[in-house]
N, C-alpha and C positions, 0 to 999 in steps of 0.2 A: 426813256431808254432802260432796257432790260438789266434786270439783277442776272448775277454770274451765279454759281455755285461753288463751292470750294473743288472738287471733283473735275468742273469745268475750267476753274483756272488752274487747276493743274495738269489737265491735257494741255492746254495754249501752253503753259511753262514749257512745257516736255517736248512740243514741238520747235518750239525758241531755243532749247541746248543750242548753242556754238562755242565751244571752246575757244574758239579764238577770240572771242568777248572778253574784255575783262573782267567781267561781271560776273559772269557766266558759273554756274554752281560744280559745272564738271571741269572747270578745271582742277577744284579741292577734289575733286576723286582722281581726277587724272595723277594729281601730286601725291596721293595717296597709293594708290596702288604702281607708280612708279621707282616707289622706295624699296633699298634692296633687300630691306631687311621682310618687308610684304610678301615679296614674290618669292623668299625662300622658305616663310611662313607656309602658302600656300604650295610650294612646291614638296614641302618635306609632308604637310597633311596629305597631297594628294600622293604620296609614294613612291615620287621623282626617288629616283636613284638607289644605293644598296642601303639597305637596313638590317636590322638582326633577325627580324621575320623573316625570312623569304617565302614563306606560301603569298604575303600578300604583297608585291613585287607588280607596283601598277595600278594597284589597287588603293582606292583615298580611305584612309583610317584612323583612328583617333588615335588622339597622343596624347601624353601627360606635358605638363610644363617642364620635367625635368628630361624629358626623351625629347621634346622641341629644343633647351638648351644645350643639349649634347649635340646635338646634330645637326645646329648649328656653330659654326665653330667661330667665336670671336666675338658674338652677340652679349651685352650685358643684358643683367637681370633688369633695369631699368629700360631698357631700348627695348626687349621681349614683351614687357609687360606691359608697357604703351602701344605696342606695335599690334596684342590681343587684345586687347582692349576695341582700338580705333576699326578691327577688323569685325570685334562685336557689335561694335555698334555701327555696321555701315551693313551688318546684317551677312557678311561672308564668312562668320563660322559662328558655331555655337559653344556654348562652356557649359558644360557639366558637373555638376558639384554632387556628390556620392557621401553621404553621413557615415563614414567609416572610419575608423582610429587609426590614423590621421587621416582627415578628411580625402579623398579623392578626387583633383578635378581634372577634366579631361577635355581637349577642343576639337573639335570636327568641323570640316568643310560645310555648310550649307549650298543648296540647289544652286544658290548665286555664286556662292564660292568656289565651286566646280563650275559654272559657266566660264566664271573668270581664269582659275586653272590652268583650264584646257588651250585657252593663250596664252600665257605665262609658261607653261612646257613648252609652246613651240619657242617663245624669244630665250630662253632659258636654253636650250637644247642652240639654237641658234650661234649664241654665245659662245657654249664649249666648242662647236663644230670650228668656227670662224677666228679662234683668241690667238691661233699661231698665225696666222695674216694679219691682222691688226697689231700684233706686236711688232711686226716687220714694217708695218705701215708707220705706228708709230719710230720706230728706232729710223727709219730711214729719213723721216720729216726733220726728227731730234738732230741727224748728223746736217741735215740742207741747212736746216734754219739756228744752231746752235753752232 
């Protein structure tokens, strides 16, 4: 029986990724990227929406923690920190520490993060464009069922 290298085993596992299987690791990734804070962090770092520096609208940019916190209304410090750490762990963003006084920490999308951002941008736009219709459908449903 021939032995396989670690690279061969990873390649075989990649072929076998199937999110409908309970043990597939892609389920964990889908769970992570479907989180609202992940979606909004990716959108913010991808420069979707309004921000003070109008010169870079639509262009990915670095942001400090405090900028992200202000941009993501309603996110707690704990949730933002957990989200940023998980995105860094997955290789979707980089965290850069600059030794200044006080220390400056910035976050920026990686190439992998930018590829996900292009997908998330479409989902975010769809949600914003269809919210009125969804709200009307909810109202109709609640009136009929309730």
